N, C-alpha and C positions, 0 to 999 in steps of 0.2 A: 295547469301546473307546468312550470318550465322543466325541460329535460335536464338531468344532471350533466355536469361538465364531463366530457370524455377524459379518461386518465392518460391516454397516449394516442399518438398518431402513427399508423403503420406506413412505412416507406414502400413496402411491397408485401404481398401475402406472406404469412409466416413460412419460412423455408423448411423443407424436409431435411433434417440433419441426422447424422449418425452419432448418437450418444455424445452430444457436445459437453464441454466443460464451460461453466460460467465463471469468469474472473471479474471480481468487483473491486473498484477503487474509486470511492467517492470522496472528494476533497471537503475539508472543513473540520475534520477531527484530527487526532494525533497522527502526524506523519513526520517523525524526526528526520531532518536533513532532506525532506522530500523524497526519501528513498523509495517508498511505495509508488509515488507518482512517476518517478523515473523508471521503475520496473515496468509499470503499466504502459508507459510510452514505448518502451522497448518491445513489449508484446504486441502492441497495436501496430507498430511499424513492421514487425516481422510477419504479421498475419494478414496484412493487406485487407483490413476490414471495410465493410460498408454498413451504413445504418439500416437497421431493421425497424426500430421504433424510437420515437422521441416522446418523452413524458411531458404532460401538460404543465408548463411552468406557471400558468395562472392558478393551477390547483396546488402545486407542491412547492413553489418558490416564492420568496418575498423579494420583490424587485426594489424595494427601498433598501434592503440589506445588501443585495447584490445587483446593482443597477446595470442595465444594458450599456454597451459602449457605443457612442455616436461617432460615426466617421464623418468628419467635417472637412470639406475641400473648398477653399476659397469662399467660405460662407455658405456653401451648399451642403445641407444635411443629406449625404448620399445614401447612407444606410445605417441600420442599427444592428449590432451584434448582441443577441440575447444569450444569457447563460442557459445551458440546456443539460438535461440528464438524458443520455442516449444509450440505447442497447444496440451493439454492433455485432456483426458476424464475420468470421473469416476462417482461415485454415493455417495450421503451421506447415513447416516444410515437409513433414511426413504425411500431410493430408488429414490430420485430426481436426475436426470441427471445433471451433471455439467461439464463445460469446463473451463480449466485454461490456460491462456496465460502467460508464464513466460520467463525470460531471460533478456538480456540487451535491452535498447532502441536501435532502429536502428540508425546507424550513417549517413545514407543517404536514399534518396527516401522515405521520411516520408509519403507523400500523396499516393504514390504507395502502400506502405506497408499497410496503413490504409484501402485503397480500397480493397486490397486482403483479409485482415481480415474481413472486412464487408461482402464481397462476400461469404466467408466461413461461416460466421455467418448466412447469409440468407439460404444457402444450408442446414445447420444443424438445422435450425428452432429455433434459439436462441430467447427467449422471453424477456430477459433483460440482458444487459451487465453492470457490475459494476467494475469500476476502483478504486483500493485501493491506498491511499496515506496518508502521515502524515506530518505535518508542525509544527515548533516551534511557540509557542504563549505565551504571558504573562499571564499564568494561573498557579494556584498553584497545587502541587501534592496532596493536601488535599481535592481536589474536583474531581468529575468524569471527565474523558476526554471527552470533547464535540466533536460532529461530525458536519462537514459542508458538503455541497454538491455542485456539479456543473453539468450542463447539458445544451445542446442547446434547450431542451424542457422546456418551461416555465410551461407547464401543469404538467410535471413530478416533477419539482422543487417544485411547490406549493403543490403537493400531499404528500410530505414527511416531517417529523417533525425535519428537520435538519437546521442548521444555513445557511442563504443565505447571502453571502458577496458581496460587490461591490468594485472592485479593478482591476487595470491593472497590470498584472504580466507576465513574460515570461511563455510560455506554454510548457508542456511536451508532450510526445507522447500520453498520456492518453487523453488529451484534443482534439488532432487531431482525435483519434479513436472515441471519443464521436460524433463529427460532421459526420464522415464517416458512422458510424452505424445509426445515426438518419436519415441521408440522404437516407439510404437504407430501412428505415422503422423499424429499430431495436431500441427500447428504450435503452438509455444508460445514465448512471449517474456516476459521480465521487464521491467517499465517502472518506472524509478526517478526520483524527483524529488530535486534537490539543494536542501537547506535551508540558509540561512546558519548557519554553525556557532555563532554567538553567539545564535541564536534557537531552537536545536534542542530546548530543554527546554520550550518553550511552543508553543501552537498557531500554525500558520502557514498560513492559508487560501490564500495565493497558490500554495503548492506543491500543495495539493489540487486547485485549479482547473487547474493545469498538467497534473497526472496525468489529469484528466478530458478535457482537450483532447487529450492524447496518445492516450487510449483511443478517442476519436472518430476520430482520424486512422487508427488501426490497424483499427478495426472498424466504423465508421459508427454505433456506439451513442452516442447523444447525450443528455445530461441537462443540465438548466438549472444553470449555474454562477453565476447572478446573485447569490445570497445569499453565496456564498464570495467573489466579487469585491468585493462591498460591504464585507464584513468585512475583506478585505485592504486596501482603500483606507483604512478607518478606522485599521487597525493601522499602515499606512505613515505616515500623518500623525503619529501619536503617536511613532513611533520617530524620524522626521525631527526632531520637536520636541526630543527628548532629545539626539540627536546634535549638533544645532545649538548646544547649550549647552556643549559640551565640545570644545576644539580637538584633543585627543588622539583622541577618537572620530571626529572629522571626518577626521583624517589616516588613521586605520585604514580608514574606508570608502572614501576616495579611493584608497588602495593596493589594496584589493580590487576596486574598479571598474576600475583600470588592468589588473589581472591578468585580470579577466573579459573586458574588451574585447580584450586581446591574443589570447585564444583565438579570437575572431571574425575576426582578421586572416588573410589568405592564408598558409597554412603554420603557423598558430597551433596550439599543443597545450595540454594541461592544464598550467597554470602550475606551475613547480617552484621558484619563488623563496621567500623567507622570508615566512611568513604570521604576522601578529601574533596573539597569544593572544586568545581570545574570552571568557575567564572574567570579566574585570572588566566589560566592556561587557554581556555576557549577564546578569550578576547585576543590573546597574543597570537594564537594560531590563525585566527581570522586576519589579523593585521599582517602577519608574515606572508600568508598565502596571497593576500591582496597585493602586497608589494612585489611578490614574485611574478604576478601576472602583469604588472605595469611595464 
């Protein structure tokens, strides 16, 4: 009988770590504006990570859905770049150990994959896992990007100052990991940034910075968000310039601001009023920013 396929390949013996945090960002599910991916890239750059384990793509990935890239040089097929799910290890500036799980969502065997990740997390002594994400929401760019959270642990959810939603939606791999980790005794939480719905198809660095601020609140893992905040300031100025030139856009933003501020009032909840469509403004913002970059 053939031996089962190994689920991952170690690049080195599992390191001895001091209560590391596991940060997860797997592409393929909701990530409005690519905000979570940008936040994860900032963490990866700041922590100088190295690979610990690469998961077996022949087991977990569908290469017809996400084909490898062929490097062709004057007719010579020099190499293939395969999509990979990788667990990396590094440290922040304060010396805190951090693990990063990056790559595409698995295409198959989700529960198996989640169980393998949870097992590795136990072996490595993970104290908290944080799954990053971002979703479009009817909020204005003139207000801070709010964070919401998800976790199988009611105690963990109640202990953090983030929005708690009640909704039935399709789940990503992050939600499956949350359950697998908590079942193994590893606290896990999903951290989601709200992105203005009319900006969800373009980069939105303010949401990435908000995710990193939330990560610091949860874990004490801190990375420099200065570059993101500078990008956000420039973007804010350009969008304000566009909105100021159109009274309909001004009215939409004012309506969104009123709804946002209502949530902050005592007894306020997620606003359920009529939200104006974002399509027209979103398309105009994209066109405006593209022209500004030319």
